[in-house]
C-alpha positions in Angstrom: -17.2 24.5 6.9 -20.3 22.7 8.1 -22.6 25.4 6.6 -20.8 25.1 3.3 -21.3 21.3 3.4 -24.9 21.8 4.1 -25.3 24.1 1.1 -23.6 21.7 -1.3 -25.7 18.8 0.1 -28.8 20.9 -0.5 -27.8 21.6 -4.1 -27.5 17.9 -4.9 -30.7 17.1 -3.1 -32.6 19.9 -5.0 -31.1 18.5 -8.3 -32.6 15.1 -7.6 -35.9 16.6 -6.2 -36.4 18.5 -9.5 -35.9 15.3 -11.4 -38.7 13.6 -9.5 -40.9 16.6 -9.8 -40.6 16.5 -13.6 -41.8 12.8 -13.5 -45.0 13.9 -11.7 -45.8 17.6 -12.2 -46.4 19.1 -15.6 -43.9 21.9 -16.2 -44.4 25.0 -18.4 -42.4 25.2 -21.6 -40.1 28.1 -20.5 -39.1 26.2 -17.3 -38.4 23.1 -19.4 -36.2 25.2 -21.6 -34.2 26.2 -18.5 -33.7 22.6 -17.4 -32.7 21.5 -21.0 -30.1 24.3 -21.2 -28.8 23.4 -17.8 -28.6 19.7 -18.8 -26.5 20.6 -21.9 -24.2 22.7 -19.7 -23.8 19.8 -17.2 -22.9 17.4 -20.1 -20.2 19.8 -21.4 -18.9 20.3 -17.9 -18.5 16.5 -17.3 -16.8 16.1 -20.7 -14.2 18.8 -20.0 -13.6 17.6 -16.5 -12.9 14.1 -17.7 -10.6 15.4 -20.4 -8.4 17.4 -18.0 -8.5 15.3 -14.8 -5.0 14.1 -13.9 -6.2 10.6 -12.9 -9.4 8.6 -12.6 -9.6 9.0 -8.8 -10.0 12.7 -9.3 -13.5 11.7 -10.3 -14.1 8.9 -7.8 -17.8 9.8 -7.6 -18.2 9.5 -11.4 -20.5 6.4 -11.2 -22.8 8.3 -8.9 -22.7 11.3 -11.2 -23.7 9.0 -14.1 -26.7 7.8 -12.1 -27.9 11.3 -11.1 -27.6 12.8 -14.6 -29.3 9.8 -16.2 -32.3 10.1 -13.8 -32.5 13.8 -14.5 -32.3 13.4 -18.3 -35.0 10.7 -18.3 -37.2 12.8 -16.1 -36.8 15.8 -18.5 -37.6 13.4 -21.4 -40.8 12.4 -19.7 -41.8 16.0 -18.9 -41.2 17.1 -22.6 -43.2 14.1 -23.8 -46.1 15.2 -21.6 -45.9 18.7 -23.1 -45.7 17.5 -26.7 -48.7 15.1 -26.3 -50.9 17.6 -24.3 -50.1 20.9 -25.9 -48.2 20.2 -29.1 -45.6 22.6 -27.9 -42.5 21.7 -25.8 -40.7 25.0 -25.8 -38.0 27.0 -27.8 -35.1 24.6 -27.3 -36.9 21.5 -28.7 -38.3 23.4 -31.7 -34.9 25.0 -32.5 -33.1 21.6 -32.4 -35.8 19.9 -34.4 -35.8 22.6 -37.1 -32.1 23.6 -37.2 -30.4 20.2 -37.0 -32.9 18.6 -39.4 -33.1 21.6 -41.6 -36.9 21.6 -41.1 -37.1 18.3 -42.9 -38.5 15.3 -41.0 -36.6 12.7 -43.0 -33.3 14.5 -42.6 -33.9 15.0 -38.9 -34.8 11.4 -38.5 -31.7 10.1 -40.2 -29.5 12.5 -38.2 -31.2 11.3 -35.0 -30.8 7.6 -35.9 -27.1 8.1 -36.7 -26.6 9.9 -33.4 -28.2 7.0 -31.5 -26.2 4.3 -33.4 -22.9 6.2 -32.7 -23.7 6.4 -29.0 -25.2 3.0 -28.5 -23.1 0.8 -30.8 -19.7 2.6 -30.7 -19.1 4.7 -27.6 -21.4 2.9 -25.0 -20.4 -0.6 -26.1 -16.7 0.2 -26.2 -16.8 2.0 -22.9 -18.6 -0.9 -21.3 -16.0 -3.4 -22.6 -13.1 -1.3 -21.5 -14.6 -0.7 -18.0 -15.3 -4.4 -17.6 -11.7 -5.4 -18.6 -10.2 -2.6 -16.5 -12.1 -3.7 -13.5 -11.0 -7.3 -13.9 -7.4 -6.5 -14.4 -7.4 -3.9 -11.5 -8.8 -6.6 -9.1 -6.3 -9.2 -10.4 -3.4 -6.8 -10.0 -4.2 -5.9 -6.3 -2.1 -8.6 -4.6 0.9 -7.7 -6.8 0.5 -4.0 -6.0 0.2 -4.8 -2.3 3.4 -6.9 -2.4 5.2 -4.1 -4.3 4.2 -1.6 -1.5 5.5 -4.0 1.2 8.7 -4.4 -0.7 9.2 -0.7 -1.1 8.4 -0.3 2.6 11.0 -2.9 3.7 13.7 -1.5 1.5 13.1 2.0 2.9 12.0 3.5 -0.4 8.8 4.7 1.3 7.8 5.3 4.9 4.7 3.9 6.7 2.6 7.0 5.9 3.3 6.7 2.2 2.6 2.9 2.3 -0.7 3.6 3.9 -1.6 6.2 1.3 -0.7 3.8 -1.5 -2.8 1.0 0.0 -5.8 3.3 0.3 -5.3 4.4 -3.3 -5.3 0.8 -4.5 -8.5 0.1 -2.6 -10.2 3.2 -4.1 -9.1 2.3 -7.6 -10.5 -1.2 -7.3 -13.8 0.2 -5.9 -13.9 2.8 -8.6 -13.4 0.5 -11.6 -15.8 -2.1 -10.0 -18.5 0.6 -9.8 -17.7 1.9 -13.3 -18.3 -1.6 -14.7 -21.9 -1.3 -13.5 -22.3 2.4 -14.0 -21.6 2.3 -17.7 -24.8 0.2 -18.0 -26.7 3.3 -16.8 -25.6 5.2 -19.9 -26.4 2.2 -22.2 -29.8 1.9 -20.7 -30.4 5.6 -21.1 -29.7 5.4 -24.8 -32.3 2.6 -25.1 -34.8 4.5 -23.0 -34.3 7.6 -25.2 -35.0 5.6 -28.3 -38.2 4.1 -26.9 -39.4 7.5 -25.6 -38.8 9.0 -29.1 -40.9 6.3 -30.7 -43.6 6.9 -28.1 -43.5 10.6 -28.8 -43.9 10.1 -32.5 -46.7 7.5 -32.4 -48.5 9.3 -29.5 -48.1 12.7 -31.1 -49.5 11.6 -34.5 -52.4 9.9 -32.7 -53.2 13.0 -30.7 -52.9 15.3 -33.8 -55.3 13.1 -35.9 -57.8 12.1 -33.2 -58.0 15.3 -31.1 -56.3 18.0 -33.2 -58.3 17.4 -36.4 -55.1 17.2 -38.5 -54.5 14.9 -41.3 -51.8 12.2 -41.0 -49.3 14.1 -43.1 -49.7 17.4 -41.2 -49.6 15.5 -37.8 -46.6 13.6 -38.8 -44.8 16.7 -39.9 -45.7 18.7 -36.8 -45.1 16.1 -34.1 -42.2 14.5 -36.0 -40.2 17.6 -35.9 -40.9 18.1 -32.2 -40.1 14.5 -31.4 -36.8 14.7 -33.3 -36.0 17.9 -31.5 -36.8 16.4 -28.1 -34.7 13.3 -28.9 -31.8 15.4 -30.0 -32.0 17.7 -26.9 -31.8 14.6 -24.6 -29.4 12.5 -26.6 -26.7 15.2 -27.2 -26.0 15.6 -23.4 -26.3 11.8 -23.2 -23.7 11.5 -26.0 -21.4 14.0 -24.2 -21.6 11.9 -20.9 -21.0 8.7 -22.9 -18.0 10.3 -24.5 -16.8 11.4 -21.0 -17.1 7.9 -19.7 -15.1 6.6 -22.6 -12.4 9.2 -22.0 -12.2 8.4 -18.3 -11.9 4.6 -18.6 -9.4 4.8 -21.6 -7.0 7.3 -20.1 -3.5 5.9 -20.4 -1.5 8.5 -18.5 -1.8 11.0 -15.7 -1.2 14.2 -17.7 -4.0 16.6 -17.3 -3.5 18.3 -20.6 -3.4 15.3 -22.8 -4.1 17.3 -26.0 -0.4 18.1 -26.5 0.5 14.5 -25.6 -1.8 13.2 -28.3 -0.5 15.6 -30.9 3.1 14.8 -30.0 2.5 11.1 -30.3 0.7 11.4 -33.6 2.8 14.1 -35.3 6.0 14.0 -33.3 8.0 11.8 -35.7 9.4 13.8 -38.7 10.0 10.8 -41.0 6.3 9.8 -40.7 5.2 13.3 -41.8 7.6 13.1 -44.7 6.1 9.8 -45.9 2.5 11.0 -45.5 3.3 14.3 -47.4 5.0 12.3 -50.2 2.0 9.9 -50.4 -0.6 12.7 -50.6 1.4 14.6 -53.3 1.8 11.4 -55.3 -2.0 10.8 -55.1 -2.7 14.4 -56.2 -0.3 14.0 -59.3 -0.9 10.4 -60.4 -4.7 10.2 -60.0 -7.7 12.3 -60.8 -8.0 13.6 -57.3 -7.9 17.4 -56.7 -4.2 18.2 -57.5 -4.1 21.5 -55.7 -5.8 20.1 -52.6 -3.7 16.9 -52.2 -0.3 18.4 -53.3 -0.9 21.4 -51.1 -1.7 19.2 -48.1 1.3 17.0 -48.8 3.5 20.1 -48.8 2.0 21.1 -45.4 3.0 17.7 -44.0 6.5 17.9 -45.3 7.0 21.5 -44.0 5.5 20.4 -40.6 7.9 17.5 -40.5 10.9 19.8 -41.2 9.8 22.2 -38.5 9.4 19.4 -35.9 12.8 18.0 -36.9 14.4 21.4 -36.3 12.6 21.8 -32.9 13.8 18.3 -31.9 17.4 19.2 -32.8 17.2 22.4 -30.8 15.7 20.5 -27.8 18.5 17.9 -28.0 21.2 20.6 -27.9 19.4 22.5 -25.1 19.2 19.2 -23.1 22.9 18.5 -23.6 23.8 22.0 -22.5 21.5 21.8 -19.5 23.0 18.5 -18.5 26.6 19.8 -18.8 25.7 23.0 -16.8 23.9 20.9 -14.1 27.0 18.6 -13.9 29.3 21.6 -13.6 27.1 23.3 -11.1 27.0 20.1 -9.0 30.8 20.0 -9.0 31.0 23.7 -8.0 28.5 23.4 -5.2 29.8 22.4 -1.7 28.9 18.8 -0.9 25.7 18.4 0.9 26.5 15.9 3.7 23.2 15.9 5.5 22.0 12.8 3.6 25.2 11.0 4.7 24.4 11.6 8.4 21.4 9.2 8.3 22.0 5.9 10.0 19.7 3.0 9.2 18.7 0.9 12.3 18.9 -2.4 10.5 20.6 -3.2 7.2 21.1 -6.4 5.2 23.7 -6.1 2.5 24.5 -8.9 0.1 26.7 -9.8 -2.8 25.4 -9.9 -6.4 25.0 -13.7 -6.2 22.2 -13.3 -3.7 20.2 -10.7 -5.7 17.9 -13.3 -7.2 16.7 -14.2 -3.7 15.6 -10.6 -3.2 14.3 -9.9 -6.7 10.5 -10.6 -7.0 10.8 -10.7 -10.8 13.2 -13.6 -10.5 11.0 -15.5 -8.0 12.8 -14.4 -4.9 10.8 -14.1 -1.7 13.4 -12.6 0.7 11.4 -9.4 0.8 8.3 -11.3 1.9 10.3 -13.1 4.6 11.5 -9.7 5.9 7.8 -8.6 6.3 7.1 -11.9 8.2 10.1 -11.2 10.5 8.7 -7.9 11.5 5.3 -9.5 12.2 6.8 -12.4 14.1 8.8 -10.1 16.4 5.8 -7.9 17.0 3.8 -10.9 18.1 6.6 -12.5 20.1 8.1 -9.5 21.9 5.4 -6.8 21.5 7.5 -4.2 19.8 7.8 -2.8 16.3 11.0 -3.6 14.4 12.4 -0.6 12.5 12.5 -0.7 8.7 15.0 -3.3 7.4 16.9 -1.9 4.5 18.0 -4.4 1.8 21.0 -3.4 -0.4 23.3 -5.1 -2.8 27.0 -4.5 -2.2 29.4 -5.2 -5.0 32.3 -5.1 -2.6 31.1 -8.3 -0.9 31.8 -11.8 -2.2 29.0 -12.9 -4.5 27.4 -15.2 -1.9 28.2 -13.2 1.2 25.8 -11.1 3.2 26.3 -8.9 6.3 23.9 -7.5 8.9 24.4 -4.0 10.3 22.9 -2.5 13.3 23.0 1.3 13.3 25.5 1.3 10.5 27.9 -1.1 12.2 28.4 -4.7 11.0 27.4 -7.1 13.8 27.3 -10.4 11.9 27.8 -12.0 8.5 27.2 -15.2 6.6 27.7 -16.9 3.3 25.4 -19.1 1.3 25.6 -21.3 -1.8 23.0 -20.4 -4.3 21.0 -23.5 -5.6 22.2 -25.4 -2.6 20.5 -26.5 0.7 22.0 -26.6 4.2 21.6 -29.9 6.0 22.0 -30.0 9.8 22.2 -33.1 12.0 19.7 -32.7 14.9 21.9 -35.0 17.0 20.5 -38.4 16.5 21.3 -39.1 12.8 24.3 -41.5 12.5 24.7 -41.8 8.8 26.7 -38.9 7.3 25.8 -37.2 4.0 28.4 -36.0 1.5 28.6 -32.3 0.8 30.5 -29.1 1.6 31.2 -28.7 5.4 30.1 -25.4 6.8 28.5 -23.7 9.9 25.0 -22.5 10.3 25.4 -18.7 10.8 22.7 -18.1 13.4 23.8 -20.6 16.1 27.2 -21.7 14.6 26.1 -25.3 14.4 28.0 -27.7 12.1 26.2 -28.2 8.8 26.7 -29.4 5.2 25.8 -27.8 1.9 24.0 -30.3 -0.3 22.5 -30.1 -3.8 18.9 -30.3 -4.8 19.3 -34.0 -5.8 20.5 -34.9 -2.2 17.7 -33.0 -0.4 15.1 -35.8 -0.4 17.6 -38.4 0.9 18.9 -36.0 3.6 15.4 -35.4 4.8 14.6 -39.2 4.8 17.7 -39.8 7.0 16.4 -37.2 9.5 18.6 -34.2 8.6 17.1 -30.7 9.0 17.3 -29.2 5.5 16.7 -25.5 4.9 17.0 -23.3 1.8 19.2 -20.1 1.5 16.4 -17.6 2.0 15.4 -19.4 5.2 19.0 -19.3 6.4 19.3 -15.6 5.9 15.8 -14.9 7.4 16.6 -17.0 10.5 20.0 -15.3 11.0 18.4 -11.9 10.6 15.7 -12.8 13.1 18.2 -13.9 15.7 20.2 -10.7 15.3 17.1 -8.6 15.7 16.2 -10.5 18.9 19.7 -9.9 20.2 19.7 -6.1 19.6 15.9 -5.3 19.9 16.4 -3.6 23.2 19.0 -1.3 21.7 16.7 -0.5 18.7 13.8 0.6 21.0 13.8 4.4 20.8 11.9 7.0 22.8 9.7 7.6 19.8 8.9 3.9 19.7 7.9 4.0 23.3 5.8 7.2 22.7 4.0 5.3 19.9 3.3 2.4 22.3 2.1 4.7 25.0 -0.2 6.5 22.6 -1.7 3.2 21.5 -2.4 2.3 25.1 -3.8 5.8 25.9 -6.6 5.2 23.4 -8.1 2.4 25.7 -6.6 3.4 29.1 -6.2 7.2 29.2 -6.4 7.4 33.0 -3.5 5.1 33.5 -1.2 6.9 31.0 -2.1 10.3 32.3 -1.3 9.2 35.9 2.1 7.6 35.0 3.6 9.6 32.1 5.0 12.2 32.8 3.8 12.7 36.3 5.5 9.7 37.9 8.0 8.6 35.3 9.5 10.3 32.3 9.4 8.7 28.9 13.1 7.8 29.1 12.6 5.9 32.4 9.7 3.9 30.8 12.1 3.2 27.9 14.8 1.9 30.2 12.3 -0.6 31.9 11.1 -1.9 28.5 14.7 -2.2 27.3 15.6 -4.2 30.4 12.7 -6.6 29.6 13.5 -7.0 25.9 17.2 -7.5 26.7 16.2 -10.8 28.5 13.6 -11.7 25.8 10.6 -10.8 27.9 7.7 -9.7 25.8 6.3 -6.2 26.4 3.2 -6.9 24.5 1.2 -6.9 27.7 1.9 -3.2 28.1 -1.2 -2.6 30.2 0.2 -4.9 33.0 3.6 -3.3 32.7 2.3 0.3 33.0 -0.1 -0.7 35.9 2.9 -2.1 37.8 5.0 1.0 37.1 2.1 3.2 38.3 1.9 1.1 41.5 5.7 1.3 42.4 6.9 4.5 40.8 5.7 6.7 43.8 8.2 4.8 46.0 11.2 4.5 43.7 12.4 5.7 40.3 15.2 3.2 40.1 14.6 1.6 36.7 16.4 -1.6 37.7 14.1 -2.1 40.8 11.1 -1.2 38.8 12.1 -3.8 36.2 12.1 -6.5 38.9 8.6 -5.5 40.0 7.4 -5.6 36.5 9.0 -9.1 35.9 7.2 -10.3 39.0 3.8 -9.1 37.7 4.6 -10.9 34.4 5.4 -14.2 36.1 2.7 -16.1 34.3 4.2 -15.1 30.9 7.8 -15.8 32.2 6.8 -19.2 33.6 5.1 -20.2 30.3 8.1 -19.1 28.3 10.9 -20.8 30.3 9.4 -23.7 32.3 7.6 -26.9 31.4 4.0 -27.3 32.5 3.8 -31.1 32.3 7.1 -32.1 34.0 9.8 -30.8 36.4 12.2 -28.3 34.9 15.9 -28.8 35.6 17.5 -25.7 37.0 20.6 -24.5 38.8 20.3 -22.6 42.1 22.6 -20.0 43.6 24.5 -20.6 46.9 23.2 -18.2 49.6 26.8 -17.3 50.4 27.3 -16.2 46.8 24.1 -14.1 47.0 25.3 -12.4 50.1 28.7 -11.8 48.4 26.9 -10.2 45.5 24.6 -8.0 47.6 27.5 -6.9 49.7 29.3 -5.7 46.5 26.3 -3.5 45.2 27.1 0.2 45.4 24.3 2.8 45.2 24.9 6.1 43.4 22.8 9.0 42.3 22.6 7.5 38.8 21.8 4.0 40.0 23.4 0.9 41.4 26.4 -1.1 40.1 28.3 -4.2 41.1 31.8 -3.7 42.6 32.9 -7.2 43.2 36.4 -8.5 43.7 37.7 -9.8 40.3 38.9 -13.1 41.8 35.5 -13.7 43.4 33.8 -12.8 40.1 36.1 -15.2 38.2 35.3 -18.0 40.6 31.5 -17.4 40.3 31.8 -17.4 36.5 33.8 -20.6 36.5 31.2 -22.3 38.8 28.4 -21.1 36.5 30.1 -22.6 33.5 30.5 -26.0 35.3 26.9 -26.1 36.4 25.6 -25.1 32.9 27.6 -28.0 31.5 25.5 -30.3 33.6 22.3 -28.9 32.1 23.8 -29.1 28.6 24.6 -32.8 29.1 21.0 -33.4 30.1 19.8 -31.5 27.0 18.1 -28.9 29.2 17.9 -25.1 28.8 20.4 -23.0 30.8 18.3 -21.6 33.7 19.5 -20.4 37.1 17.1 -19.5 39.9 18.0 -16.8 42.4 16.4 -14.7 45.1 14.6 -11.6 43.8 16.9 -9.0 45.3 20.0 -10.6 43.7 18.6 -11.6 40.2 19.4 -8.5 38.2 23.0 -8.1 39.6 23.8 -11.7 39.0 22.4 -11.4 35.5 24.7 -8.4 34.8 27.7 -10.3 36.2 27.2 -13.2 33.8 25.7 -11.7 30.7 29.0 -10.9 29.1 30.1 -14.6 29.4 26.8 -16.5 28.9 24.5 -14.6 26.6 21.8 -17.2 26.5 21.7 -17.8 30.2 18.2 -17.4 31.7 18.2 -15.9 35.2 14.9 -16.0 37.0 13.9 -15.2 40.6 11.7 -17.3 42.8 9.0 -14.6 42.7 8.8 -14.9 38.9 7.8 -18.6 39.0 4.1 -19.7 39.1 3.1 -21.8 42.0 2.2 -24.8 39.8 5.6 -25.0 38.2 7.8 -27.9 39.4 11.5 -27.2 39.6 14.3 -29.8 40.0 17.7 -28.5 41.1 20.6 -30.3 39.4 23.4 -28.1 40.8 24.4 -25.0 42.7 26.7 -22.1 41.8 29.3 -21.6 44.5 32.4 -19.4 44.8 
């Protein structure tokens, strides 16, 4: 592969080297003929490649190709000019073009050459330049919208991460391409001007050389050098015209079909009634005017016959399409049902009634899809894990303003909003009530009121917290994801996290996984942390701790406690105040002894086998102590000894989901705690 790359690089380098040699070194006429023939071949190659390329990015190096071919063509022009002025002979190709195209007549050749220059410079180059400029501007302007569309497709599950990456790269390449084309078209435009100037120099210089040094009269010199000049100009301008035409084709392509010839013919001559009208018009002109009757009536009949043939083919195609559709439908009915697609379960789904569709529709100004993107980013920063794709679907079976949230295909929560209304919530200190429709905030089940747009400003001035429907749904979805994020963390997710860490810390990963711990055991530790809202973003510290303690124990519960202790700075920052004492509840040592005495060790791990009456008493005491913290407006935090923490948490998690249980070893030394109660049995 490398040898092949070296050969292709050498070919391109030789191509450019030959161009610079032609600038400096005089070439014999036969070698110049070879280069001119090759230049014409390159021009036709570029033209046909542009015609049959599927999309513009198939020729992403076209601006560079334009530059190279332009330099080569100008160098060839300079070399032929040198030959014409020094020897009066520039080879077979130049003579043939000058004599054949102009019919051996200087005036005819000059007129043909001027027409060629005008067509290239004023029509093709100018149009291509304008199209490239406008396309570049619109491509750059459309980039943000295309990026948002990719994010929307990614969030709805229409594409995966790999496809989204490919599309983003394609957008970047397109913007770079059209930006380059906007400037590269000026190469061709400048080449046309340079060709015109070189032709004038050839003519003036050739006549001067013929008269002053060749001893020719002005008429003979003009005839001799004029034909050579026109031939030289045509030889260089025809490939230039081909490349200009190629540029125009590339920047004006409206579709991705490689063979656009059939598409053009179909669009022009694919409507029978148009052909009938054209045929009738031509026949009328042939009969009613002095135009050639046979020619116009005959051509009119051809159009009518062609229209009839196309109409017949369209009818046959319509019948075949209907038959194929019926056969496909019948075959679909006969085939056994393919249930594989029904077995897929989406990790997270948000389904909503048709009344909420405007919030998710970008075309109607909805930004719910953008908020879903922000949720995934927020969770990644907050907890250090990647949230799976969140699928958004409309469900006509729901009430218009209802939405439900599913985790692994099972509904876990729901809510209802009022479109064009706002939810006003009393933060606790606002005494004046506001009129509206009573409701409950779906995330935390706090009392709230639906108010109209006109009441929003007054509610905010009174101190109410006012949120719009998209924010309500986004907040609700975020809380549900936080609640179930541990369950959503799969082994593949853990493998991806480990792979990312391995790029910077390969020794650590190789030591730990799979020599000391399996991927599933690392997953269990990370799930334990996420279950209690502990971020796993500092994966390096977590893995270092596991590598330290895994040789002595493979109990994931114990390993989790070691990891929590190594993360005590993050835990203290998250749950405790730095500028004042934090109110907490402690655990009676007798209760701790009772819990530790009820722990049973098995081969699969430890579990708590406590007397139901004792458990009930502990739960009731926890409720009473947490009530004290609630009355003080403090967060529900209980401090325990390290060995008891995880078992106490499991005892209480089914009753108090938001309860924070922290061990003394997880608290930084500079944190000040204030006990306001003790859990007893």
